[in-house]
C-alpha positions as CSV (number, residue, x, y, z in Angstrom):
1,M,166.3,43.5,124.1
2,R,169.2,42.6,126.9
3,P,172.4,40.4,125.4
4,A,172.0,36.7,126.4
5,Q,174.3,35.8,129.5
6,A,177.2,33.3,128.8
7,P,177.2,30.0,130.5
8,A,179.4,29.8,133.5
9,E,182.8,28.6,133.5
10,P,183.3,25.0,133.4
11,C,183.4,22.9,136.8
12,V,182.5,19.8,138.7
13,V,180.2,20.7,141.7
14,V,180.8,18.6,144.9
15,I,177.9,18.6,147.4
16,F,178.5,17.5,150.7
17,G,175.2,16.4,152.4
18,A,173.7,15.8,148.9
19,S,171.3,13.4,150.4
20,G,169.6,15.9,152.6
21,D,166.4,18.7,152.3
22,L,168.5,21.4,150.9
23,T,169.8,19.5,147.9
24,K,166.3,18.5,146.8
25,R,164.5,21.8,147.6
26,L,166.8,24.7,146.5
27,L,170.1,23.4,145.1
28,M,168.7,20.7,142.4
29,P,165.8,23.4,141.1
30,S,168.4,26.0,141.0
31,F,170.7,23.9,139.0
32,Y,167.9,23.0,136.6
33,N,166.7,26.6,136.3
34,L,170.1,27.6,135.3
35,A,170.1,24.7,132.8
36,C,166.7,25.8,131.2
37,D,168.3,29.1,131.3
38,G,171.3,28.3,129.4
39,L,173.7,29.4,131.9
40,L,175.0,25.9,132.7
41,P,178.2,24.8,130.5
42,E,178.6,21.6,128.5
43,Q,181.4,21.0,130.6
44,F,179.6,20.4,133.6
45,A,179.1,17.6,136.5
46,I,177.6,17.3,139.8
47,V,178.7,14.8,142.4
48,G,176.9,14.1,145.8
49,I,178.2,12.8,148.9
50,A,176.3,11.7,152.1
51,M,176.2,8.9,154.4
52,D,173.2,7.4,152.8
53,D,174.1,4.2,150.9
54,M,173.3,4.9,147.4
55,T,174.1,4.6,143.6
56,S,174.5,7.0,141.2
57,E,171.4,5.9,139.6
58,A,169.8,5.7,142.5
59,F,170.6,9.2,143.0
60,R,169.3,10.1,140.1
61,E,165.9,8.6,140.3
62,K,165.5,10.1,143.6
63,M,166.4,13.6,142.0
64,S,163.8,12.9,139.2
65,T,161.3,12.5,141.6
66,D,162.1,15.6,143.9
67,I,162.6,17.8,141.0
68,K,158.9,17.4,140.0
69,Q,157.8,18.4,143.5
70,F,160.2,21.7,144.0
71,S,160.6,23.0,140.6
72,T,159.6,26.8,140.5
73,R,159.0,26.6,136.9
74,K,155.3,26.9,135.1
75,E,156.2,23.9,133.0
76,F,158.7,21.1,133.3
77,D,161.5,20.8,130.7
78,A,162.0,17.1,130.6
79,K,164.8,17.4,127.9
80,K,166.7,20.0,129.8
81,W,166.2,17.6,133.2
82,D,167.6,14.7,131.4
83,W,170.4,17.0,130.4
84,L,171.2,17.9,133.9
85,C,170.4,14.2,135.4
86,S,172.6,12.4,133.2
87,R,175.8,14.6,134.8
88,L,174.4,13.5,138.3
89,N,176.7,11.4,140.3
90,Y,177.1,9.7,143.5
91,T,179.6,8.4,146.4
92,P,178.5,7.3,149.8
93,G,180.7,8.1,152.8
94,K,181.3,9.4,156.3
95,F,182.8,12.8,156.5
96,D,185.8,11.4,158.5
97,D,186.2,8.2,156.2
98,N,189.5,9.0,154.5
99,S,188.7,6.0,152.2
100,A,185.4,8.1,151.2
101,Y,187.7,10.9,150.2
102,A,190.2,8.7,147.8
103,R,186.9,7.5,146.2
104,L,185.5,11.0,145.8
105,A,188.9,12.1,143.9
106,G,188.9,9.3,141.7
107,L,185.3,10.1,140.6
108,V,186.1,13.6,140.2
109,A,189.3,13.2,138.2
110,D,187.2,11.0,136.0
111,L,184.2,13.5,135.5
112,D,187.0,16.4,135.0
113,K,188.6,14.4,132.0
114,K,185.0,13.2,130.6
115,Y,183.6,16.5,130.5
116,Q,186.8,18.6,130.3
117,A,186.1,20.7,133.2
118,A,189.5,22.2,133.4
119,G,190.5,21.1,136.8
120,N,187.7,23.6,138.2
121,V,186.1,22.2,141.5
122,L,183.4,23.7,143.4
123,F,182.6,22.1,146.8
124,Y,179.2,22.9,148.6
125,M,178.9,22.3,152.3
126,A,175.1,21.5,152.5
127,T,176.4,20.1,156.2
128,P,176.4,21.5,159.6
129,P,179.2,24.4,160.3
130,S,180.7,22.1,162.9
131,V,182.2,19.8,160.0
132,F,183.5,22.3,157.9
133,G,187.3,22.1,159.2
134,L,186.8,18.2,159.0
135,I,185.7,17.6,155.6
136,S,188.2,20.7,154.6
137,D,191.3,18.8,156.3
138,N,190.3,15.6,154.5
139,L,189.9,17.3,151.3
140,E,193.4,18.5,151.6
141,K,195.0,15.2,152.6
142,A,193.2,13.7,149.4
143,G,195.2,16.0,147.3
144,F,192.3,18.2,146.2
145,K,194.4,21.4,147.7
146,T,197.7,20.5,145.9
147,S,196.5,20.2,142.3
148,S,197.6,22.8,140.4
149,A,194.8,22.6,137.6
150,G,191.9,24.9,137.6
151,W,190.3,26.8,140.4
152,K,189.0,25.5,143.9
153,R,186.3,27.1,145.7
154,I,183.9,26.3,148.6
155,I,180.5,27.3,149.6
156,V,179.4,27.3,153.2
157,E,176.1,27.8,154.2
158,K,174.5,29.9,157.4
159,P,174.7,30.0,160.3
160,F,178.1,31.5,160.4
161,G,178.4,31.2,164.0
162,T,176.0,31.6,166.9
163,D,177.8,34.4,168.6
164,L,180.9,36.5,168.0
165,P,183.3,34.3,169.8
166,S,182.1,31.2,167.5
167,A,182.0,32.9,164.4
168,I,185.6,33.9,164.9
169,S,186.6,30.5,165.5
170,L,184.8,29.3,162.5
171,N,186.3,31.8,160.5
172,R,189.9,30.9,161.7
173,E,189.4,27.4,161.1
174,I,187.9,27.8,157.6
175,L,191.0,29.9,156.8
176,K,193.4,27.4,157.9
177,Y,192.5,25.4,154.7
178,W,191.3,28.1,152.4
179,N,192.2,31.6,151.1
180,E,189.4,34.2,151.4
181,D,189.1,34.4,147.7
182,Q,188.3,30.9,147.8
183,I,185.2,31.1,150.1
184,Y,181.7,31.8,149.5
185,R,179.5,32.3,152.5
186,I,176.2,32.2,150.6
187,D,172.8,34.2,152.2
188,H,169.9,33.0,150.3
189,Y,168.2,36.5,150.6
190,L,170.9,38.2,148.5
191,G,169.7,35.9,145.7
192,K,166.3,37.7,145.4
193,E,166.1,40.2,142.5
194,T,164.9,42.9,144.5
195,V,167.5,43.1,147.2
196,Q,170.0,43.3,144.3
197,N,167.9,45.9,142.9
198,I,168.2,48.2,145.9
199,V,171.9,48.9,144.3
200,A,170.9,49.0,141.0
201,F,167.9,51.5,141.8
202,R,170.2,53.9,144.0
203,F,173.1,54.2,141.6
204,S,171.5,54.0,138.4
205,N,168.6,56.9,138.8
206,G,169.9,60.2,139.5
207,M,166.9,61.2,141.1
208,F,167.2,59.5,144.2
209,E,170.9,59.2,145.0
210,P,171.0,63.1,145.9
211,L,168.4,62.7,148.5
212,W,169.9,59.5,150.1
213,N,171.2,61.2,153.5
214,R,170.3,62.8,156.8
215,N,169.3,65.9,155.0
216,Y,166.3,64.6,153.3
217,I,165.6,61.1,155.1
218,D,163.6,60.9,158.1
219,H,164.1,57.2,158.9
220,I,164.4,53.9,157.5
221,Q,162.2,50.6,158.4
222,F,163.2,47.4,157.7
223,S,160.3,44.8,158.2
224,V,160.8,40.7,157.7
225,A,157.3,39.3,158.7
226,E,156.4,35.6,158.7
227,A,152.9,34.0,159.2
228,V,154.4,30.6,159.7
229,G,155.6,29.3,163.2
230,V,158.6,26.9,163.7
231,E,157.0,24.5,161.0
232,G,158.6,21.1,162.7
233,R,162.1,23.0,163.2
234,G,161.6,23.7,166.8
235,G,164.5,22.0,167.9
236,Y,166.7,23.9,165.4
237,Y,164.9,27.0,165.9
238,D,165.0,27.1,169.7
239,R,168.6,27.4,169.5
240,S,168.4,30.0,167.1
241,G,165.9,32.4,167.6
242,V,164.9,35.3,165.3
243,L,168.1,37.2,166.2
244,R,170.4,34.7,164.9
245,D,168.0,33.5,161.9
246,M,167.4,36.5,160.5
247,L,168.5,40.0,162.0
248,Q,172.1,39.3,162.0
249,N,172.6,37.9,158.6
250,H,169.7,38.7,156.1
251,M,168.7,42.0,157.3
252,F,172.1,43.4,158.2
253,Q,172.8,42.4,154.6
254,M,170.0,44.6,153.2
255,L,170.9,47.5,155.5
256,A,174.3,47.5,154.0
257,Y,173.2,47.7,150.4
258,L,170.8,50.4,151.4
259,C,173.2,52.6,153.3
260,M,176.7,52.0,151.8
261,E,178.5,54.6,150.1
262,P,178.6,54.5,146.2
263,P,181.5,52.0,145.3
264,A,184.3,53.1,142.8
265,S,182.5,50.3,140.9
266,F,180.7,47.3,140.8
267,A,183.8,44.9,141.3
268,P,183.5,42.3,144.1
269,E,185.7,44.1,146.4
270,A,184.6,47.4,145.8
271,V,181.0,46.8,146.8
272,R,182.0,44.4,149.7
273,N,184.4,46.9,151.3
274,E,181.4,49.9,151.3
275,K,179.4,47.3,152.8
276,S,181.8,46.4,155.5
277,K,182.4,50.1,156.3
278,V,178.6,51.0,156.7
279,L,178.6,48.1,159.0
280,Q,181.6,49.1,160.9
281,A,179.8,52.5,161.2
282,V,176.5,51.0,163.2
283,R,176.8,52.4,166.7
284,I,177.5,49.3,169.4
285,M,174.9,49.6,172.3
286,D,175.6,48.8,175.8
287,A,173.5,47.1,178.1
288,A,171.1,50.2,178.6
289,G,171.3,50.9,174.8
290,V,169.8,47.4,174.1
291,R,167.0,48.0,177.1
292,A,166.1,51.3,175.3
293,N,166.3,50.2,172.0
294,V,165.7,46.7,171.4
295,V,162.1,44.7,172.2
296,R,162.2,40.9,171.9
297,G,158.9,38.7,171.8
298,Q,157.5,35.2,171.6
299,Y,154.3,34.3,170.3
300,G,151.3,32.6,172.5
301,P,148.4,30.9,171.5
302,G,146.3,32.3,168.8
303,K,145.4,32.1,165.4
304,T,146.9,31.6,161.9
305,A,146.4,34.0,159.2
306,D,143.3,32.2,158.1
307,G,141.6,32.1,161.1
308,K,142.5,28.4,162.7
309,P,143.8,27.9,166.1
310,A,147.5,28.5,166.5
311,V,149.6,26.8,169.4
312,G,152.2,29.1,171.1
313,Y,155.9,28.7,170.5
314,R,156.5,26.6,173.8
315,E,153.9,24.2,172.6
316,E,155.5,23.5,169.3
317,P,157.0,19.9,168.9
318,S,160.6,20.0,170.4
319,V,160.6,23.4,172.0
320,P,161.2,23.2,175.8
321,P,158.1,24.5,177.8
322,E,159.9,27.0,179.6
323,S,161.7,28.3,176.5
324,N,163.3,31.6,176.6
325,T,164.1,32.1,172.8
326,E,162.6,34.9,171.0
327,T,160.4,34.4,167.9
328,F,160.1,38.6,167.3
329,I,162.5,41.3,167.3
330,A,162.4,45.1,166.8
331,A,165.3,47.4,167.3
332,K,166.7,50.9,166.6
333,L,169.8,51.3,165.3
334,F,172.1,54.2,164.4
335,I,174.8,54.5,161.7
336,D,177.6,57.1,162.7
337,N,178.9,58.5,159.8
338,W,178.4,61.7,157.8
339,R,175.7,60.5,155.6
340,W,173.4,58.8,158.3
341,L,174.2,60.5,161.4
342,G,170.7,60.8,163.4
343,V,168.7,58.9,161.2
344,P,167.2,56.0,163.0
345,I,167.3,52.7,161.7
346,Y,163.9,50.5,162.6
347,L,164.1,46.5,162.3
348,R,161.6,43.9,163.1
349,S,161.4,40.4,162.4
350,G,158.9,38.0,163.8
351,K,157.2,34.4,163.3
352,R,153.4,33.9,163.5
353,L,152.5,37.5,162.6
354,W,149.1,38.5,160.8
355,K,150.9,38.1,157.4
356,R,153.9,37.0,155.4
357,G,156.0,39.9,153.8
358,T,159.3,41.6,153.6
359,E,159.7,45.6,152.7
360,I,162.0,48.3,153.2
361,I,160.5,51.8,153.7
362,V,162.5,54.9,153.3
363,Q,160.4,57.8,154.7
364,L,161.4,61.3,153.7
365,K,161.1,64.3,155.6
366,N,158.0,66.5,155.4
367,P,158.5,69.8,153.5
368,P,157.0,72.9,155.4
369,D,153.2,73.1,155.6
370,V,152.8,76.5,155.9
371,V,151.9,77.1,152.1
372,F,148.9,75.4,152.9
373,R,147.4,77.3,155.8
374,G,143.8,78.4,155.5
375,T,142.9,75.2,153.2
376,P,141.3,72.2,154.1
377,V,144.8,70.2,154.5
378,E,145.1,69.5,158.1
379,S,148.8,68.0,157.9
380,L,151.2,66.4,155.0
381,E,151.6,63.1,154.7
382,P,155.3,61.8,154.5
383,N,156.8,60.8,151.1
384,R,157.8,57.0,151.3
385,L,159.9,54.9,148.9
386,I,159.1,51.3,149.7
387,F,161.0,48.3,148.5
388,H,158.9,45.0,148.2
389,I,161.0,42.3,148.7
390,Q,158.5,39.3,149.0
391,P,155.9,37.8,148.5
392,D,155.4,41.1,146.1
393,Q,158.6,42.2,144.2
394,G,158.6,45.6,143.1
395,V,159.2,49.4,144.0
396,E,156.6,51.7,145.1
397,L,157.0,55.5,145.8
398,R,153.8,57.0,147.7
399,F,153.4,60.7,147.6
400,Q,150.3,63.0,147.8
401,A,148.2,64.6,144.9
402,K,145.4,67.0,144.8
403,T,141.9,65.3,144.8
404,P,139.7,66.4,141.6
405,G,137.5,69.3,142.8
406,P,137.6,73.2,143.8
407,E,139.2,72.5,147.1
408,M,143.0,72.6,147.7
409,S,142.5,68.9,149.0
410,L,145.5,66.2,149.1
411,Q,145.4,62.5,149.1
412,N,148.0,59.7,149.2
413,V,148.7,58.2,145.7
414,N,151.3,55.7,144.5
415,M,153.7,54.9,141.5
416,R,154.3,51.2,141.5
417,F,156.9,49.2,139.5
418,D,156.2,45.4,139.7
419,Y,158.5,43.0,138.7
420,K,155.9,40.3,137.4
421,E,154.3,42.9,135.3
422,A,157.7,44.3,133.7
423,F,159.6,40.7,133.2
424,S,158.8,37.6,132.3
425,A,161.4,35.7,133.9
426,S,160.6,32.3,135.7
427,R,160.2,32.4,139.4
428,S,163.4,31.3,141.0
429,V,164.4,29.7,144.2
430,G,166.8,32.5,145.2
431,Y,169.9,30.6,144.7
432,E,170.4,30.5,140.9
433,V,172.2,34.0,140.7
434,L,174.6,32.9,143.8
435,L,175.6,29.6,142.1
436,Y,176.4,31.3,138.8
437,N,178.5,33.8,140.3
438,C,180.2,31.4,142.5
439,M,181.0,29.5,139.3
440,N,182.4,32.7,137.8
441,G,184.2,33.6,140.8
442,D,182.3,36.7,141.5
443,A,182.1,37.2,145.1
444,T,179.9,40.5,145.2
445,L,177.0,38.8,147.0
446,F,178.9,36.8,149.3
447,S,180.0,37.7,152.7
448,R,183.4,38.1,153.6
449,T,185.3,37.6,156.9
450,D,185.1,40.9,158.4
451,L,181.5,41.4,157.2
452,V,180.4,38.3,159.1
453,E,182.3,39.5,162.1
454,T,181.3,42.8,162.0
455,A,177.6,42.1,161.8
456,W,178.0,39.6,165.1
457,R,179.6,42.5,166.9
458,I,177.0,44.9,166.4
459,A,174.3,41.9,167.4
460,Q,176.6,40.5,170.2
461,P,175.4,42.9,173.1
462,F,171.8,41.9,172.5
463,L,172.6,38.4,173.5
464,D,174.6,39.3,176.3
465,S,172.1,41.7,177.8
466,W,169.2,38.9,177.2
467,K,171.5,36.3,179.4
468,N,170.8,38.2,182.4
469,E,167.3,39.5,181.8
470,P,165.2,36.7,180.7
471,G,161.9,37.8,178.5
472,D,158.2,37.9,180.3
473,F,157.1,35.5,177.6
474,P,154.8,35.0,175.8
475,N,154.1,38.7,174.9
476,Y,152.2,38.3,171.8
477,P,149.2,36.1,170.4
478,A,150.0,34.2,167.1
479,G,148.7,36.1,164.1
480,T,148.9,39.5,165.6
481,W,151.4,42.2,164.8
482,G,153.9,41.3,167.6
483,P,154.5,42.9,171.2
484,K,152.8,46.2,171.9
485,A,156.2,47.3,172.9
486,A,157.4,47.1,169.4
487,F,154.9,49.8,168.7
488,D,156.3,51.7,171.9
489,L,159.7,51.7,170.7
490,I,158.9,53.8,167.4
491,E,155.7,55.8,168.6
492,R,157.9,57.5,171.4
493,D,159.9,59.1,168.6
494,G,156.6,60.3,167.2
495,R,156.9,57.8,164.2
496,K,154.8,54.8,163.3
497,W,155.8,51.4,161.5
498,V,154.4,51.3,158.0
499,E,152.2,48.3,157.6
500,V,151.7,47.7,154.1
501,L,148.4,46.0,152.9
502,N,147.6,44.7,149.7
503,R,144.2,44.0,147.6
504,E,144.5,40.3,148.6
505,T,144.4,40.9,151.9
506,L,141.5,43.5,152.3
507,E,139.5,41.3,150.3
508,K,139.1,38.7,152.8
509,V,137.3,41.2,155.2
510,P,133.5,40.4,153.8
511,L,132.8,44.2,153.5
512,F,135.3,44.6,150.6
513,Q,135.0,41.2,148.7
514,G,134.4,42.3,144.9
515,A,134.9,45.9,145.9
516,D,136.2,48.4,142.8
517,A,140.0,48.2,142.6
518,V,140.3,51.8,142.3
519,F,138.7,52.1,145.7
520,L,140.8,49.4,147.3
521,A,143.7,51.1,146.1
522,S,142.6,54.5,147.9
523,L,141.8,52.5,150.9
524,I,145.1,50.7,151.3
525,L,147.0,54.0,151.5
526,A,144.4,55.5,153.9
527,L,144.4,52.8,156.4
528,K,146.6,53.2,159.4
529,P,147.2,49.9,161.4
530,V,147.3,50.5,165.3
531,A,147.7,47.8,168.2
532,F,146.1,47.7,171.4
533,Q,146.5,45.2,174.4
534,A,143.7,43.9,176.7
535,G,142.5,46.6,178.8
536,D,143.4,49.4,176.7
537,C,140.6,52.2,175.3
538,I,140.5,52.5,171.4
539,I,138.2,55.4,171.3
540,R,135.8,57.4,173.7
541,A,132.3,59.0,172.3
542,G,132.9,62.4,170.9
543,E,136.3,61.8,169.9
544,I,137.1,63.1,166.4
545,G,139.6,61.6,164.2
546,R,139.1,58.0,162.8
547,E,135.9,57.4,160.8
548,L,136.4,53.4,160.4
549,Y,137.9,50.5,162.4
550,L,138.7,47.3,160.9
551,I,139.5,44.5,163.5
552,S,141.9,42.5,162.1
553,R,142.5,40.2,165.1
554,G,140.8,39.8,168.4
555,A,137.5,41.5,170.1
556,V,136.4,44.8,171.1
557,E,133.6,45.6,174.0
558,V,131.5,48.6,173.1
559,L,130.1,50.3,176.4
560,D,127.6,52.8,176.7
561,G,127.7,56.3,179.0
562,A,126.9,54.2,182.0
563,G,129.7,51.8,181.4
């Protein structure tokens, strides 16, 4: 039985932009989960500040209504919420109003005295990055920075810039007011247990770390698929696109954890140093490299995952009808260091794809198949280690085993660990670990200035190349696997994207509804998804190789010998 964790350090949390969606959907449910798990200290209070004219009582009423909608716990603990709610406070004010900061300073001082928070204050910027400097300047003028009692920390939300120059500018602006050890750049993806488990898995299991290099690993795939479109956020998303929204931050962070060298310890700076080193080793592409190794796409009209009609990206609300913003990206990267030299890293992410899921696939090199000559075994399937990030959370190892019977015949099988089966923890929002760590001064899961800028140096050539080469959009229908060019990108290397299916997906096919679980598990491992464009020939009469086709999206035409 693991020992109970200690509550976080005493502090007053100040949330700028407290009347927005982030607070009610993510921050307040996260603080509530921490309270339910006994991880908030008694010496704790929250102050919300925003332009909405509201009292502390009205703020508490609003949060009490919202928490019942956005809580992730199976049962609502009214006693724990009442404890947290009693510590909620609010003061209205515009971010450029000096008098608002004077009121805030007085309120924080009163709460610090009331709850004995030791002068510790955590400022959460649930605001656009454009006002980070303004808020920091006014906090300094109000005396928050000159107080010698306790620590002062700041959490800033992404995006950390929209390109390399803006990221450098934003970092310089923040560093005018805060030291690096006070700045916590939050990425909610790193709050997922399965992302953190990558590091634990690598360095706590001796059977895998010796294989974690170019001698044994053939390639690595990162896939982040979203079945939804822009969901009413067309105005924001059109200024972002999938590169800024997903690849440059979330996916590069996962890549760093998976591929970094072993740190000297799990001390925050030791881990962040290794993450920085591996990102610095990623090969920077020129324009020709981008054209050869990067595919982008934008979805057109199609169908949702449940078969309903879906509009194209350019028909989404607030999206310009000629938008050139990418909703899909696939890229092949290389890490030029001793461990990974020559091992391709494939990344892809997109909206309005056929399913929702985030997976990392580590594919090992095949052993020599010479020993199987003269047996029914025609070829060996590669061993794959799969990290399931969402919606399933777990780790899966796929390998080959002999099928029952007298012949030497092989079949793909798997061993799988599922979080929901091994642990009984309540479903989290993803911010709990990050907030808890920030309150304790543990910066392991937060980006440092050099990490942010290095990630942008990798991504900047993509943006530069696309400025001069408009995309031929739309180039994939909603509800499909993305552009055909993304499959060409990996298949010209003699490899294929690994599409991770599950039983729920297969049972949507009428043929398999109510089918035996063992049969479905075997079928999942046997199916190999392929994508075709209009006009492509799928199979000709007399060809051998595939026994069964399941049409996931689209329609096929069957012609006889006379055409």
